[in-house]
C-alpha positions as CSV (number, residue, x, y, z in Angstrom):
1,M,-1.6,31.0,5.8
2,D,-2.4,32.4,2.4
3,T,-0.9,34.8,-0.1
4,T,-3.8,37.2,0.4
5,S,-2.6,38.0,3.9
6,G,0.9,38.5,2.7
7,S,2.2,35.2,4.1
8,P,3.5,32.4,1.8
9,A,0.9,29.8,0.9
10,P,1.7,26.5,2.7
11,V,2.7,23.3,0.8
12,V,3.3,19.8,2.0
13,V,5.5,17.2,0.3
14,G,4.8,13.5,-0.1
15,I,7.6,11.0,-1.0
16,D,6.9,7.6,-2.5
17,V,9.9,5.2,-2.6
18,A,8.7,2.4,-5.0
19,T,10.7,-0.5,-6.3
20,A,11.8,1.3,-9.5
21,A,11.7,5.0,-8.7
22,V,11.3,7.7,-6.1
23,R,8.3,10.0,-6.7
24,V,7.7,13.4,-5.0
25,L,4.5,15.5,-5.0
26,C,4.2,19.0,-3.7
27,V,0.6,19.7,-2.7
28,D,-1.2,22.8,-1.4
29,A,-3.8,23.0,1.3
30,S,-6.7,22.4,-1.1
31,G,-5.1,19.2,-2.5
32,R,-3.8,20.8,-5.7
33,V,-0.6,19.2,-7.0
34,L,1.8,22.0,-7.7
35,A,4.9,20.2,-8.7
36,E,6.3,16.7,-9.2
37,G,9.7,15.1,-9.3
38,K,10.8,11.5,-10.1
39,E,14.1,9.7,-10.1
40,P,14.9,6.1,-11.0
41,L,16.2,3.5,-8.6
42,P,18.4,0.5,-9.5
43,Q,16.3,-2.6,-10.2
44,P,16.3,-5.2,-7.4
45,V,18.7,-8.1,-7.9
46,R,16.6,-11.3,-7.7
47,S,18.1,-14.8,-7.5
48,G,16.2,-17.7,-6.1
49,D,14.7,-16.7,-2.8
50,R,16.8,-13.5,-2.6
51,S,15.6,-10.0,-3.6
52,E,18.0,-7.1,-2.9
53,Q,18.4,-3.4,-3.8
54,D,21.2,-0.9,-3.1
55,A,19.9,0.9,-0.1
56,G,22.6,3.5,-0.6
57,A,20.6,4.7,-3.7
58,W,17.5,5.7,-1.8
59,W,18.6,9.0,-0.3
60,P,20.4,10.4,-3.4
61,A,17.4,9.5,-5.6
62,A,15.0,11.1,-3.1
63,A,17.2,14.2,-2.8
64,R,17.3,14.6,-6.6
65,A,13.5,14.1,-6.9
66,L,12.9,16.6,-4.1
67,R,15.2,19.2,-5.7
68,A,13.5,18.7,-9.1
69,A,10.0,19.2,-7.7
70,L,10.9,22.1,-5.4
71,S,12.7,23.9,-8.2
72,R,9.4,24.2,-9.9
73,L,7.9,26.0,-6.9
74,A,10.7,28.6,-6.7
75,G,9.4,32.2,-6.8
76,G,5.8,31.0,-6.5
77,G,5.1,32.5,-3.0
78,R,5.0,29.0,-1.5
79,E,6.4,27.7,1.8
80,V,7.0,23.9,2.4
81,V,5.9,23.3,5.9
82,A,6.1,19.4,6.2
83,V,7.2,16.3,4.5
84,A,6.4,12.6,4.9
85,A,7.5,9.4,3.1
86,S,6.0,6.0,2.2
87,A,7.6,2.9,0.8
88,T,7.0,-0.8,0.1
89,S,5.9,-2.8,3.1
90,G,8.7,-5.0,4.6
91,T,11.7,-3.6,2.8
92,C,14.5,-3.0,5.4
93,V,18.3,-2.8,5.8
94,L,20.7,-3.2,8.7
95,V,22.8,0.0,9.3
96,G,25.8,0.8,11.4
97,P,25.9,3.3,14.3
98,E,26.1,6.3,11.8
99,G,23.1,5.1,9.8
100,R,25.0,3.8,6.8
101,P,23.8,0.5,5.2
102,L,25.9,-2.5,6.1
103,S,24.5,-4.5,3.1
104,P,22.0,-4.3,0.3
105,A,18.4,-3.8,1.4
106,L,16.3,-6.9,1.7
107,M,13.2,-6.3,-0.4
108,Y,9.5,-6.9,0.5
109,D,9.5,-10.1,-1.6
110,D,12.7,-11.6,-0.3
111,R,12.0,-15.2,0.9
112,R,15.4,-16.2,2.3
113,A,14.0,-16.2,5.8
114,A,10.9,-18.3,5.2
115,E,11.9,-20.9,7.8
116,L,12.7,-18.3,10.4
117,N,9.3,-16.6,9.7
118,A,7.6,-20.0,10.3
119,Y,9.5,-20.2,13.6
120,A,8.4,-16.7,14.5
121,Q,4.8,-17.6,13.8
122,E,5.1,-20.5,16.2
123,S,6.9,-18.5,18.8
124,G,4.4,-15.8,19.0
125,A,1.2,-17.7,18.0
126,A,-0.9,-16.3,20.8
127,R,0.1,-12.7,20.0
128,W,-0.5,-13.1,16.2
129,S,-3.9,-14.7,16.9
130,A,-4.9,-11.7,19.0
131,L,-3.8,-9.3,16.2
132,G,-5.5,-11.4,13.5
133,I,-2.3,-11.7,11.4
134,S,0.1,-14.4,10.5
135,V,3.8,-14.2,9.9
136,G,4.2,-15.0,6.2
137,P,7.3,-16.3,4.4
138,T,8.3,-12.8,3.2
139,A,7.7,-11.0,6.5
140,A,10.5,-8.6,7.5
141,L,10.7,-10.2,11.0
142,G,12.4,-13.3,9.6
143,R,14.8,-11.2,7.7
144,L,15.8,-9.4,10.8
145,A,16.5,-12.8,12.4
146,W,18.6,-13.6,9.3
147,Y,20.6,-10.5,9.9
148,A,21.2,-11.6,13.5
149,Q,22.4,-15.0,12.5
150,T,24.2,-14.6,9.2
151,E,27.9,-14.3,8.7
152,E,27.4,-12.5,5.4
153,V,26.9,-9.1,7.0
154,A,29.1,-7.3,9.5
155,R,27.2,-6.4,12.7
156,P,29.3,-3.9,14.6
157,R,28.2,-2.6,18.0
158,G,25.4,0.0,17.5
159,S,23.9,-1.8,14.5
160,R,20.2,-1.3,14.0
161,L,17.3,-1.9,11.6
162,L,15.8,0.8,9.3
163,H,12.8,0.6,7.1
164,T,13.1,2.6,3.9
165,P,11.4,5.8,5.2
166,D,13.4,5.6,8.4
167,L,16.6,6.0,6.4
168,L,15.1,9.0,4.6
169,A,13.9,10.6,7.9
170,E,17.3,10.3,9.4
171,R,19.0,12.0,6.5
172,L,16.3,14.7,6.5
173,T,16.6,15.5,10.2
174,G,20.3,14.7,10.7
175,G,19.6,12.4,13.6
176,R,17.9,9.2,14.7
177,T,14.2,9.1,14.5
178,A,11.3,6.8,15.5
179,T,9.6,4.6,12.9
180,D,5.8,4.4,12.3
181,W,3.5,1.5,13.3
182,S,2.6,0.8,9.7
183,H,6.1,0.1,8.2
184,S,7.0,-1.8,11.3
185,L,4.0,-4.2,11.3
186,K,5.7,-6.9,9.2
187,T,8.8,-6.5,11.3
188,G,6.8,-7.8,14.2
189,Y,5.6,-4.6,16.0
190,D,2.3,-5.2,17.9
191,P,0.1,-2.2,17.4
192,L,-2.6,-3.6,19.7
193,R,-0.3,-3.7,22.7
194,G,2.0,-1.0,21.5
195,E,5.2,-3.0,21.8
196,W,7.8,-5.2,20.1
197,P,7.2,-8.9,20.6
198,T,10.0,-9.6,23.1
199,E,9.3,-13.3,23.4
200,V,9.7,-13.7,19.6
201,L,12.8,-11.5,19.5
202,D,14.4,-13.7,22.2
203,A,13.5,-16.9,20.4
204,L,15.0,-15.6,17.2
205,G,18.1,-14.1,18.8
206,I,17.3,-10.6,17.7
207,P,19.0,-7.8,19.8
208,P,16.2,-5.5,21.1
209,S,18.7,-2.6,20.6
210,W,18.4,-3.1,16.8
211,L,14.7,-1.9,16.9
212,P,13.6,1.7,16.8
213,D,11.0,3.5,18.9
214,V,7.5,3.4,17.2
215,Q,5.0,6.2,17.0
216,A,1.8,6.9,15.1
217,P,1.9,7.9,11.4
218,G,1.8,11.6,11.0
219,T,3.8,12.2,14.1
220,E,6.6,14.8,13.9
221,V,10.0,13.2,14.4
222,G,12.2,16.2,13.7
223,T,12.8,19.1,11.3
224,V,14.8,19.4,8.1
225,C,18.5,20.0,9.0
226,A,20.8,22.4,7.2
227,A,22.7,19.6,5.3
228,A,19.4,18.1,4.0
229,A,18.1,21.5,3.1
230,E,21.2,22.1,1.0
231,E,20.8,18.8,-0.8
232,T,17.1,18.8,-1.4
233,G,15.9,22.4,-1.6
234,L,13.6,21.9,1.3
235,P,13.6,24.8,3.8
236,E,15.6,24.2,7.0
237,G,13.2,23.7,9.9
238,A,10.3,22.2,7.9
239,S,8.5,19.4,9.8
240,V,9.5,15.8,9.1
241,R,6.6,13.5,9.8
242,L,6.1,9.7,9.8
243,G,4.4,8.0,6.8
244,M,2.8,4.7,6.2
245,T,3.3,1.8,3.8
246,D,2.4,2.2,0.1
247,G,-0.8,0.2,0.4
248,C,-2.0,2.4,3.3
249,T,-1.1,5.7,1.7
250,G,-2.8,4.6,-1.5
251,Q,-5.9,4.1,0.5
252,L,-5.6,7.5,2.3
253,A,-5.2,9.2,-1.1
254,T,-8.8,8.1,-2.1
255,G,-10.3,9.8,1.0
256,A,-11.3,6.5,2.6
257,V,-10.1,7.5,6.0
258,R,-13.2,7.3,8.3
259,P,-15.0,4.2,9.8
260,G,-17.1,2.4,7.3
261,E,-15.3,3.7,4.2
262,F,-13.5,1.2,2.0
263,V,-11.5,1.3,-1.2
264,G,-11.0,-1.3,-3.9
265,V,-7.5,-0.8,-5.5
266,L,-7.3,-2.5,-8.9
267,G,-3.7,-2.4,-10.0
268,T,-1.3,-5.3,-10.7
269,T,-3.3,-7.2,-8.0
270,Y,-6.7,-6.4,-6.4
271,V,-6.6,-5.0,-2.9
272,L,-9.5,-4.2,-0.6
273,K,-8.9,-1.9,2.4
274,G,-11.1,0.0,4.8
275,V,-11.5,1.6,8.2
276,T,-13.1,0.2,11.3
277,R,-13.4,1.5,14.9
278,E,-12.4,-1.9,16.4
279,L,-9.8,-4.5,15.4
280,V,-11.2,-7.1,13.0
281,T,-9.7,-10.6,13.2
282,D,-10.1,-13.3,10.5
283,P,-9.4,-16.9,11.5
284,S,-8.6,-17.8,7.9
285,G,-5.8,-15.2,7.7
286,A,-7.2,-13.6,4.6
287,V,-7.9,-10.2,6.3
288,Y,-5.4,-8.4,8.5
289,S,-5.2,-4.9,9.8
290,H,-2.8,-2.0,10.0
291,R,-3.5,0.6,12.6
292,H,-5.1,3.9,11.5
293,P,-3.1,7.1,12.4
294,D,-6.0,8.1,14.6
295,G,-6.1,4.8,16.5
296,W,-8.8,3.1,14.5
297,W,-8.0,0.0,12.3
298,L,-7.4,-0.6,8.6
299,P,-8.6,-4.1,7.7
300,G,-7.9,-5.5,4.2
301,G,-6.4,-8.1,2.0
302,A,-4.6,-8.5,-1.3
303,S,-5.6,-11.0,-4.0
304,N,-3.4,-12.7,-6.5
305,T,-5.9,-11.7,-9.3
306,G,-6.0,-8.2,-10.8
307,G,-4.6,-6.3,-13.8
308,E,-1.5,-8.5,-14.2
309,A,-3.8,-11.5,-14.6
310,L,-5.2,-9.9,-17.8
311,G,-1.7,-9.7,-19.4
312,W,-2.3,-12.3,-22.1
313,F,-2.5,-9.5,-24.7
314,D,-0.4,-6.5,-25.8
315,W,-1.4,-3.8,-23.4
316,S,-1.6,-1.3,-26.3
317,R,-4.8,-3.2,-27.3
318,F,-6.6,-2.4,-24.0
319,P,-8.7,0.5,-25.4
320,E,-9.6,-1.5,-28.5
321,L,-10.6,-4.6,-26.4
322,D,-12.5,-2.4,-24.0
323,A,-14.6,-0.8,-26.8
324,A,-15.3,-4.2,-28.3
325,A,-16.2,-5.8,-25.0
326,A,-18.5,-2.9,-24.1
327,A,-20.4,-3.4,-27.3
328,R,-20.6,-7.2,-26.8
329,G,-22.2,-7.1,-23.3
330,P,-21.8,-9.7,-20.5
331,A,-19.7,-12.8,-21.3
332,S,-21.3,-16.1,-21.9
333,F,-19.0,-17.9,-19.5
334,V,-17.1,-17.3,-16.3
335,S,-13.4,-16.6,-15.8
336,Y,-11.2,-16.6,-12.7
337,P,-8.0,-14.9,-13.9
338,L,-5.2,-15.7,-11.5
339,R,-1.8,-14.3,-11.9
340,R,0.0,-17.1,-10.1
341,E,-0.7,-20.4,-8.3
342,G,-2.5,-19.9,-5.0
343,E,-4.8,-17.3,-3.6
344,R,-4.5,-14.9,-0.6
345,F,-7.8,-13.1,-0.4
346,P,-10.8,-13.3,0.0
347,F,-9.9,-16.9,0.7
348,V,-6.6,-18.5,1.4
349,S,-5.6,-21.6,-0.7
350,S,-2.3,-22.8,-2.1
351,A,-4.3,-25.0,-4.4
352,A,-6.2,-22.2,-6.2
353,R,-5.7,-22.1,-10.0
354,G,-7.3,-19.8,-12.5
355,F,-10.0,-21.3,-14.7
356,T,-12.8,-20.6,-17.2
357,T,-16.1,-22.4,-17.6
358,G,-16.4,-22.0,-21.4
359,T,-14.6,-20.9,-24.5
360,P,-14.6,-17.3,-25.7
361,A,-15.9,-16.4,-29.1
362,D,-13.1,-14.0,-29.6
363,D,-10.5,-11.8,-27.8
364,A,-13.2,-9.2,-26.9
365,E,-15.3,-11.8,-25.0
366,R,-12.2,-13.2,-23.2
367,H,-11.3,-9.7,-22.2
368,R,-14.8,-9.1,-20.9
369,A,-14.9,-12.4,-19.0
370,D,-11.6,-11.6,-17.3
371,Q,-12.8,-8.2,-16.2
372,E,-16.0,-9.7,-14.9
373,G,-14.0,-12.4,-13.0
374,V,-12.0,-9.7,-11.1
375,A,-15.3,-7.9,-10.3
376,F,-16.8,-11.2,-9.0
377,L,-13.7,-11.6,-6.7
378,E,-14.2,-8.1,-5.5
379,R,-17.8,-8.9,-4.5
380,L,-16.7,-12.0,-2.8
381,A,-14.1,-9.9,-0.9
382,L,-16.8,-7.5,0.3
383,E,-19.0,-10.4,1.3
384,R,-16.1,-11.9,3.3
385,V,-15.7,-8.5,5.1
386,A,-19.4,-8.5,5.9
387,E,-19.1,-12.0,7.4
388,L,-16.6,-10.6,9.8
389,G,-19.2,-8.1,11.0
390,V,-17.9,-5.1,9.1
391,A,-20.4,-2.7,7.4
392,V,-19.2,-1.0,4.3
393,E,-20.9,2.3,4.1
394,G,-21.6,4.6,1.2
395,P,-19.9,4.2,-2.3
396,L,-16.9,2.0,-2.6
397,H,-13.9,4.2,-3.4
398,A,-12.0,3.0,-6.5
399,A,-8.3,3.4,-7.2
400,G,-5.5,1.9,-9.2
401,G,-4.8,1.7,-12.9
402,G,-7.7,-0.6,-13.6
403,S,-10.1,2.2,-12.4
404,R,-9.1,4.3,-15.4
405,S,-11.1,1.8,-17.6
406,A,-14.7,3.1,-17.8
407,L,-16.0,-0.3,-18.8
408,W,-14.2,-2.2,-16.0
409,T,-15.4,0.3,-13.4
410,R,-19.0,0.0,-14.7
411,I,-18.8,-3.8,-14.6
412,R,-17.6,-3.6,-11.0
413,A,-20.4,-1.2,-10.0
414,T,-23.0,-3.5,-11.6
415,V,-21.6,-6.7,-10.0
416,L,-21.4,-5.0,-6.6
417,G,-24.8,-3.3,-6.9
418,R,-23.4,-0.1,-5.5
419,E,-21.8,3.2,-6.6
420,L,-18.1,3.4,-7.1
421,R,-16.3,6.7,-6.4
422,V,-13.2,7.2,-8.6
423,V,-10.6,9.7,-7.4
424,D,-8.2,11.2,-9.9
425,R,-5.0,11.3,-7.8
426,A,-5.2,8.2,-5.7
427,E,-1.4,8.0,-5.6
428,T,0.9,6.8,-2.8
429,A,2.9,10.0,-2.7
430,F,-0.4,12.0,-2.4
431,G,-1.3,9.8,0.6
432,A,2.1,10.6,2.2
433,A,1.4,14.3,1.6
434,L,-1.9,13.9,3.5
435,L,0.0,12.6,6.5
436,A,2.4,15.5,6.2
437,A,-0.7,17.9,6.3
438,A,-2.3,16.2,9.3
439,G,-1.1,18.1,12.3
440,T,0.5,21.0,10.3
441,L,-2.2,22.3,8.0
442,Y,-5.1,20.4,9.7
443,G,-5.9,19.0,13.1
444,N,-6.0,15.4,12.0
445,L,-6.1,13.0,9.0
446,S,-9.8,13.2,8.5
447,E,-9.8,17.0,8.3
448,A,-6.9,16.8,5.8
449,A,-8.6,14.3,3.6
450,S,-11.9,16.2,3.6
451,A,-10.1,19.4,2.5
452,M,-7.5,17.9,0.1
453,V,-9.1,14.9,-1.7
454,G,-11.4,15.9,-4.5
455,P,-15.0,14.6,-5.0
456,G,-14.0,12.3,-7.8
457,R,-16.6,10.9,-10.2
458,T,-19.4,8.5,-9.4
459,V,-20.0,5.4,-11.5
460,E,-23.5,3.8,-11.3
461,P,-24.5,0.2,-11.9
462,E,-25.8,-0.6,-15.3
463,P,-29.4,-1.9,-14.8
464,R,-29.6,-3.6,-18.2
465,E,-26.7,-6.0,-17.3
466,Q,-27.5,-6.7,-13.6
467,Q,-29.4,-9.9,-14.1
468,A,-26.9,-11.5,-16.5
469,L,-24.0,-10.6,-14.2
470,E,-25.9,-11.8,-11.1
471,E,-26.4,-15.2,-12.8
472,S,-22.7,-15.3,-13.8
473,Y,-21.7,-14.5,-10.2
474,G,-23.7,-17.4,-9.0
475,E,-21.9,-19.6,-11.5
476,F,-18.5,-18.2,-10.3
477,V,-19.2,-19.0,-6.7
478,G,-20.4,-22.4,-7.6
479,A,-17.3,-23.2,-9.6
480,L,-15.1,-22.1,-6.6
481,R,-17.1,-24.5,-4.4
482,E,-16.8,-27.4,-6.8
483,R,-13.0,-27.0,-6.7
484,G,-13.0,-26.9,-2.9
485,L,-11.8,-23.3,-2.7
486,L,-14.8,-22.0,-0.6
């Protein structure tokens, strides 16, 4: 459809429910963002192992963000044809028969069920091994068992579990919907066999009736009902489609959606994600896979280093330090900037600690050494993926706030010895919009990404710095080995 034929130009909507806010993007068939909306969410309440948020705030905030964005489209000859939502992985809430939350939502970082997750790991060891994943202390599966065992939350007949986007989908459609196999991965869904792990559910005392049906991301699960249309400004009858977790939609938004394509997301932490035709399993547990909407696999891992590990200075100084570090050139020592104790990727070690092998001459050199250290970890991550038999083809896509630094991106390209492709709108809500477009505006996700994700800009390695950084990388790996981390 287009306006030249007299028909309204089609628009898709992506919703991102992050920890602090709901963000909405309205995107046309070429990938142009036409309107945005944003509404704050109450901050999670964190105490000890507990991390909770008012799940009752999700829908009102989403409805307001939708109405704010859609009001900017009014009178523009546009027709919203589909909507999809993304949220943090593992955030969930138990609801009653009518879909109303019975308690605050248990957030992605809630650790109250760590012991139950350890038991879940033991109970389904063979299944998890085949999937190449482990049930970590913050997995949603243990929190589901906590709901089944606790006396703190009422559990009336007809209770069931919803992930964040499930609750939004039910309010949008006015009825029960399936969930997607991305948000349900940490709740225990097995995307390889296409089933919930009944042996683990039985061991943990989780009623199977609590769990939703599961379908592929991008699948239509209903259409916008009259009540939701009234609240949000969405047209009644628009397609409601399943999304993916924020990490996955962030990857999709870069255009890295075909086998061999990978993206390095440099935000608070560093995350490497890519696409393979076959499931990749890592005995160390550092790499695990979501399932691609088209049936392929999305292997990747998340480090504990990244942008937050550089937070020793006032962030308003970042441009100043970047300029000074660029003029200085490669650092004279090696840094491994770690944001907390322990590492998750590209190696797993609770004993990992950040370190430096020398003393910086000034703040500019410290800044440069930290940036190089993150780039060294990125190279180690790509080498780990290669050890598992995965070929990374073409330029590495780059996303996240760190990719806005021209210096840091150039350092990464030089350390990796490959081009980086930086996309301007590599945002979670944009990735959700791509899933809304797959099957409505386009035949599949690959077609949607090809049409809607821009070419970005290419960053080349800096030949004059390659030898110095190659030597520093060797020192970095040697220091990790000396500490027993590799």
